N, C-alpha and C positions, 0 to 999 in steps of 0.2 A: 504494499499499500504506499510505503514511502517513496518507492521509486515512481509511482504514479504522480505524486505530489511533485516530486524533483523535475519530472519531464514536464508537468504543467507549468511550473516556473521558468523553464528553459523557452518553451514555446511562447509564453507570454513576454519574453524579452527581446523577441523578433520584432523589429520595426514594422509599422503599417506599410511603408513603401515596399518592403520585401514581400509582404503577403500580396499587394497589388501586383508586383512583377511575376509573382507566381501564378496568380490567378489568370493573367494576361498570357503567360506562357502556357497554361494549361488549356485555355481557350483557343490559342492558335493551334497547338498539336491536336486538339479534338477536331477542329476545323479541316486541317490537313488531312486527318485520318478519314473522316466522312468524304472529302473530295476525292481521295484516292479510291475509296470504295465505290462512290459514284461513277467515276470515270471507268473503273475496272468493269463494272456492269455494262457500260456503254460500248467501250471497245478498248481491248488490251493494246492495241496499236497506238492509240491516242495516249494511252498511260505512258508508254515507252517514249513516244515523242515529247510528252511534257517533261520527263525525267531527263531526257538528253538534252533538251533546250535549257532546263534548270541547271543541270551540271555544268553544261558549257558556259552558261552565264556567270555561274560560281567561280569556275576556273578563270575565266577572262578577268574576272574581279580581283581574284587573287594574283594574277600576273600583273594586272594593272596597279594595285596598291601595294603589291609585295608583302601581302599579311597571310599568306598561306601557312598550314600547318607545318612544322618542322620536318616531318618525315617526307613532304612532298617537296621540300626546296631542291633537291637534286633534279627533280622532273622539270619544275618551273625554271630552274636556271638554264636548261637546255631549250625551253620554248620561248622564253623571255625575249631573247633578240628579234623575234618576229611579230611581236605585239607591241603596241604604243605603251610607254611607260607614263607614269604619273610625273608632270612636271614639278620640280621642286622650287621653292621661291629663291633659294640661293642661284639656281641655275637661270633664273628669268632676268 
């Protein structure tokens, strides 16, 4: 019973802004899940197209901003010369 009260105190110390972020993230994840289920029922090729376009957009953003995950840095280093890079203020 004591552990229950301790966990309640820990949860009570979480700021309201974090609860709001968690709620928004949960809502976004549920929306994505429902959209994927809807698109899967409509056409699996459309789902593949959406994932390919989304993945390509994410990869292009990583190459442009150079904020890719560390394990993908060798791949991005090879591809980066063929994509436009973000202009830094020091270069302008």
